[in-house]
Each structure stands twice: as C-alpha cells, then as structure tokens.
DSSP file (Angstrom, degrees, kcal/mol; ACC not computed):
  #  RESIDUE AA STRUCTURE BP1 BP2  ACC     N-H-->O    O-->H-N    N-H-->O    O-->H-N    TCO  KAPPA ALPHA  PHI   PSI    X-CA   Y-CA   Z-CA
    1    1 A M              0   0    0      0, 0.0     2,-0.2     0, 0.0    37,-0.2   0.000 360.0 360.0 360.0 134.5    2.8    9.7  -17.5
    2    2 A K  E     +A   61   0A   0     59,-2.1    59,-2.4    33,-0.0     2,-0.3  -0.643 360.0 179.5 -96.9 159.9    0.0    7.3  -16.6
    3    3 A S  E     -A   60   0A   0     31,-0.3    57,-0.2    -2,-0.2     3,-0.2  -0.961  38.0-128.3-150.6 170.6   -3.5    7.4  -18.2
    4    4 A R  S  > S+     0   0    0     55,-1.9     4,-2.8    -2,-0.3     5,-0.2   0.058  71.8 111.6-103.9  22.4   -6.9    5.9  -18.2
    5    5 A V  H  > S+     0   0    0      1,-0.2     4,-2.8     2,-0.2     5,-0.3   0.922  77.1  49.6 -69.8 -42.9   -7.1    5.4  -21.9
    6    6 A R  H  > S+     0   0    0      2,-0.2     4,-2.5     1,-0.2    -1,-0.2   0.921 113.7  47.8 -63.7 -38.2   -6.9    1.6  -21.9
    7    7 A E  H  > S+     0   0    0      2,-0.2     4,-2.2     1,-0.2    -2,-0.2   0.978 116.4  43.4 -58.7 -57.2   -9.7    1.5  -19.2
    8    8 A L  H  X S+     0   0    0     -4,-2.8     4,-0.7     1,-0.2    -2,-0.2   0.852 114.1  50.2 -70.6 -31.1  -11.9    3.9  -21.1
    9    9 A R  H ><>S+     0   0    0     -4,-2.8     5,-1.9     1,-0.2     3,-0.9   0.926 111.8  47.8 -58.1 -50.3  -11.2    2.2  -24.5
   10   10 A E  H ><5S+     0   0    0     -4,-2.5     3,-1.3    -5,-0.3    -2,-0.2   0.838 103.0  61.7 -70.4 -29.4  -12.1   -1.2  -23.1
   11   11 A E  H 3<5S+     0   0    0     -4,-2.2    -1,-0.3     1,-0.3    -2,-0.2   0.751 108.9  44.3 -71.1 -16.0  -15.3    0.0  -21.4
   12   12 A R  T <<5S-     0   0    0     -3,-0.9    -1,-0.3    -4,-0.7    -2,-0.2   0.321 114.3-118.7-100.9   5.7  -16.6    0.9  -24.9
   13   13 A G  T < 5 +     0   0    0     -3,-1.3     2,-0.3    -4,-0.2    -3,-0.2   0.731  61.6 149.8  67.1  22.7  -15.4   -2.4  -26.4
   14   14 A W      < -     0   0    0     -5,-1.9    -1,-0.2     1,-0.1    -2,-0.1  -0.667  41.8-133.8 -84.6 137.2  -13.0   -0.6  -28.9
   15   15 A S     >  -     0   0    0     -2,-0.3     4,-2.1     1,-0.1     5,-0.2  -0.319  32.2-104.9 -70.2 170.1   -9.8   -2.3  -30.1
   16   16 A Q  H  > S+     0   0    0      2,-0.2     4,-2.3     1,-0.2     5,-0.1   0.938 125.4  52.0 -63.3 -46.6   -6.5   -0.2  -30.1
   17   17 A A  H  > S+     0   0    0      1,-0.2     4,-2.1     2,-0.2     5,-0.2   0.916 108.0  48.8 -54.4 -49.0   -7.0    0.0  -34.0
   18   18 A Q  H  > S+     0   0    0      1,-0.2     4,-2.0     2,-0.2     5,-0.2   0.910 114.3  46.1 -62.5 -49.8  -10.6    1.3  -33.7
   19   19 A L  H  X S+     0   0    0     -4,-2.1     4,-2.1     1,-0.2    -1,-0.2   0.929 109.0  55.2 -63.2 -39.7   -9.5    3.9  -31.2
   20   20 A G  H  X>S+     0   0    0     -4,-2.3     5,-3.4     1,-0.2     4,-1.5   0.885 107.6  50.7 -58.3 -40.9   -6.5    4.8  -33.4
   21   21 A E  H  <5S+     0   0    0     -4,-2.1    -1,-0.2     2,-0.2    -2,-0.2   0.849 109.0  49.5 -66.1 -38.7   -9.0    5.4  -36.3
   22   22 A R  H  <5S+     0   0    0     -4,-2.0    -1,-0.2    -5,-0.2    -2,-0.2   0.820 118.4  41.3 -65.6 -34.0  -11.2    7.7  -34.2
   23   23 A L  H  <5S-     0   0    0     -4,-2.1    -2,-0.2    -5,-0.2    -1,-0.2   0.689 106.8-124.3 -88.3 -26.7   -8.1    9.6  -33.2
   24   24 A E  T  <5S+     0   0    0     -4,-1.5     2,-0.2     1,-0.3    -3,-0.2   0.890  75.6 110.2  66.5  47.5   -6.4    9.6  -36.5
   25   25 A V  S   <S-     0   0    0     -5,-3.4    -1,-0.3    -6,-0.2    -2,-0.2  -0.823  72.5 -92.7-132.4 167.7   -3.2    7.9  -35.0
   26   26 A S     >  -     0   0    0     -2,-0.2     4,-1.7    -3,-0.1     5,-0.1  -0.342  31.0-111.9 -75.3 166.4   -1.9    4.5  -35.5
   27   27 A R  H  > S+     0   0    0      2,-0.2     4,-2.2     1,-0.2     5,-0.1   0.807 117.9  57.8 -66.1 -28.7   -2.6    1.5  -33.3
   28   28 A Q  H  > S+     0   0    0      1,-0.2     4,-3.3     2,-0.2    -1,-0.2   0.866 102.0  52.5 -65.7 -37.0    0.9    1.6  -32.2
   29   29 A T  H  > S+     0   0    0      2,-0.2     4,-2.1     1,-0.2    -1,-0.2   0.922 108.1  50.7 -67.7 -39.6    0.6    5.1  -31.0
   30   30 A V  H  X S+     0   0    0     -4,-1.7     4,-2.9     2,-0.2    -2,-0.2   0.941 111.4  50.2 -55.7 -48.6   -2.6    4.0  -28.9
   31   31 A N  H  X S+     0   0    0     -4,-2.2     4,-2.6     1,-0.2     6,-0.3   0.942 110.6  50.2 -62.0 -46.9   -0.5    1.1  -27.4
   32   32 A A  H  <>S+     0   0    0     -4,-3.3     5,-2.0     1,-0.2     6,-1.1   0.891 111.8  46.3 -61.8 -36.2    2.4    3.5  -26.5
   33   33 A I  H ><5S+     0   0    0     -4,-2.1     3,-1.6     4,-0.2    -1,-0.2   0.951 112.9  50.3 -64.9 -48.7    0.1    5.9  -24.8
   34   34 A E  H 3<5S+     0   0    0     -4,-2.9   -31,-0.3     1,-0.3    -2,-0.2   0.883 114.1  43.5 -60.4 -37.9   -1.6    3.1  -22.9
   35   35 A T  T 3<5S-     0   0    0     -4,-2.6    -1,-0.3    -5,-0.2    -2,-0.2   0.403 114.6-112.9 -89.6   3.4    1.6    1.6  -21.7
   36   36 A G  T < 5S+     0   0    0     -3,-1.6    -3,-0.2    -4,-0.3    -2,-0.1   0.572  84.5 117.9  78.7   9.4    3.2    5.0  -20.8
   37   37 A K  S   <S+     0   0    0     -5,-2.0     2,-0.3    -6,-0.3    -4,-0.2   0.440  76.3  36.0 -83.1  -3.1    5.9    4.9  -23.5
   38   38 A Y        -     0   0    0     -6,-1.1    -2,-0.2   -37,-0.2    -1,-0.2  -0.939  68.3-147.5-153.1 123.4    4.6    7.9  -25.2
   39   39 A D        -     0   0    0     -2,-0.3     3,-0.1    -3,-0.1    -6,-0.1  -0.837  32.5-123.2 -89.1 125.7    3.0   11.2  -23.9
   40   40 A P        -     0   0    0      0, 0.0    -1,-0.0     0, 0.0    -2,-0.0  -0.326  24.6-101.8 -66.4 146.8    0.5   12.5  -26.3
   41   41 A S     >  -     0   0    0      1,-0.1     4,-2.1     4,-0.0     5,-0.2  -0.272  36.1-107.7 -51.4 153.2    0.8   16.0  -27.7
   42   42 A L  H  > S+     0   0    0      2,-0.2     4,-2.2     1,-0.2     5,-0.2   0.912 122.2  50.5 -57.2 -46.3   -1.5   18.6  -26.2
   43   43 A P  H  > S+     0   0    0      0, 0.0     4,-1.6     0, 0.0    -1,-0.2   0.940 113.4  45.9 -55.1 -43.9   -3.8   18.6  -29.4
   44   44 A L  H  > S+     0   0    0      2,-0.2     4,-2.8     1,-0.2    -2,-0.2   0.907 110.7  54.5 -71.8 -38.8   -4.0   14.7  -29.2
   45   45 A A  H  X S+     0   0    0     -4,-2.1     4,-2.6     1,-0.2    -1,-0.2   0.910 109.4  47.2 -55.5 -46.6   -4.7   14.9  -25.4
   46   46 A F  H  X S+     0   0    0     -4,-2.2     4,-2.0     1,-0.2    -1,-0.2   0.804 110.5  50.8 -74.0 -26.1   -7.6   17.2  -26.2
   47   47 A R  H  X S+     0   0    0     -4,-1.6     4,-2.3     2,-0.2    -2,-0.2   0.879 111.5  48.4 -72.3 -42.5   -8.9   14.9  -28.9
   48   48 A I  H  X S+     0   0    0     -4,-2.8     4,-1.7    -5,-0.2    -2,-0.2   0.940 113.6  49.1 -58.7 -45.7   -8.7   11.8  -26.4
   49   49 A A  H  <>S+     0   0    0     -4,-2.6     5,-2.5     1,-0.2     3,-0.3   0.946 112.0  47.2 -60.8 -50.5  -10.5   13.9  -23.8
   50   50 A G  H ><5S+     0   0    0     -4,-2.0     3,-1.2     1,-0.2    -1,-0.2   0.881 109.7  52.8 -59.6 -40.0  -13.2   15.0  -26.2
   51   51 A L  H 3<5S+     0   0    0     -4,-2.3    -1,-0.2     1,-0.3    -2,-0.2   0.849 114.9  41.5 -65.5 -33.8  -13.8   11.5  -27.5
   52   52 A F  T 3<5S-     0   0    0     -4,-1.7    -1,-0.3    -3,-0.3    -2,-0.2   0.252 110.1-123.6 -95.8  10.8  -14.3   10.2  -24.0
   53   53 A A  T < 5S+     0   0    0     -3,-1.2     2,-0.2    -4,-0.2    -3,-0.2   0.929  76.1 105.9  47.6  52.8  -16.3   13.3  -23.0
   54   54 A S  S   <S-     0   0    0     -5,-2.5     2,-0.3    -6,-0.1    -1,-0.2  -0.795  72.2 -91.2-143.5-176.5  -14.0   13.9  -20.2
   55   55 A T    >>  -     0   0    0     -2,-0.2     4,-0.9    -3,-0.1     3,-0.5  -0.697  28.3-119.2 -97.0 159.5  -11.2   16.2  -19.2
   56   56 A I  H >> S+     0   0    0     -2,-0.3     4,-3.0     1,-0.2     3,-0.8   0.912 116.8  53.4 -50.1 -46.1   -7.4   15.9  -19.7
   57   57 A E  H 34 S+     0   0    0      1,-0.3    -1,-0.2     2,-0.2     0, 0.0   0.762 105.7  53.2 -62.2 -26.6   -6.9   15.9  -16.0
   58   58 A A  H <4 S+     0   0    0     -3,-0.5    -1,-0.3     1,-0.1    -2,-0.2   0.706 118.9  35.9 -84.3 -19.7   -9.4   13.0  -15.6
   59   59 A I  H << S+     0   0    0     -4,-0.9   -55,-1.9    -3,-0.8     2,-0.4   0.831 117.5  43.4-101.5 -48.3   -7.6   10.9  -18.2
   60   60 A F  E  <  +A    3   0A   0     -4,-3.0   -57,-0.2   -57,-0.2    -1,-0.2  -0.869  59.2 164.3-111.0 138.4   -3.9   11.7  -17.7
   61   61 A F  E     -A    2   0A   0    -59,-2.4   -59,-2.1    -2,-0.4     2,-0.1  -0.967  39.9 -95.3-148.0 156.9   -1.9   12.0  -14.5
   62   62 A P        -     0   0    0      0, 0.0     2,-0.1     0, 0.0   -59,-0.0  -0.395  45.6-106.3 -74.2 151.2    1.8   12.1  -13.5
   63   63 A E        -     0   0    0      1,-0.1     3,-0.1    -2,-0.1     0, 0.0  -0.381  47.0 -86.9 -73.3 158.2    3.4    8.8  -12.3
   64   64 A D        -     0   0    0      1,-0.1    -1,-0.1    -2,-0.1     0, 0.0  -0.498  50.9-104.4 -69.6 138.1    4.0    8.5   -8.7
   65   65 A P              0   0    0      0, 0.0    -1,-0.1     0, 0.0     0, 0.0  -0.254 360.0 360.0 -61.3 147.9    7.4   10.0   -7.7
   66   66 A E              0   0    0     -3,-0.1    -2,-0.1     0, 0.0    -3,-0.0   0.417 360.0 360.0 -78.8 360.0   10.2    7.4   -7.0
C-alpha cells in the first residue's frame, strides 16, 4: 500500500520520531509505513488521518497493479 504519510509529515516539518510520538508508535513503524513495508491497522490509519485532518482514502491508496 502506498501512502502520503512522508509528504504530509515533511510539510509539517516533523521527524519520523516526532510523528511516532504523536501517534504513539515507534519511529521504525513510521518508517515502515512510509516505505510501504507495513500497512497500518485500521485504528492506526484512523489516528493518522485524524492527525493530518484528512481521510484515510486521501492518505492511503493501493499500489498500481503489476
């Protein structure tokens, strides 16, 4: 799954660690979400969307089919 998490985080000038603190997850989890190695749980996706005052669909989207 692709996401706009990195873009939204950088727009706010936050480090991965700072975003992790706001979401109550580790910096490693933020990195894994940003690189597409980890799909967040639905509750975490809702927290991310709420933090960025957006919808889940505006932040997360499926990868292009191969």
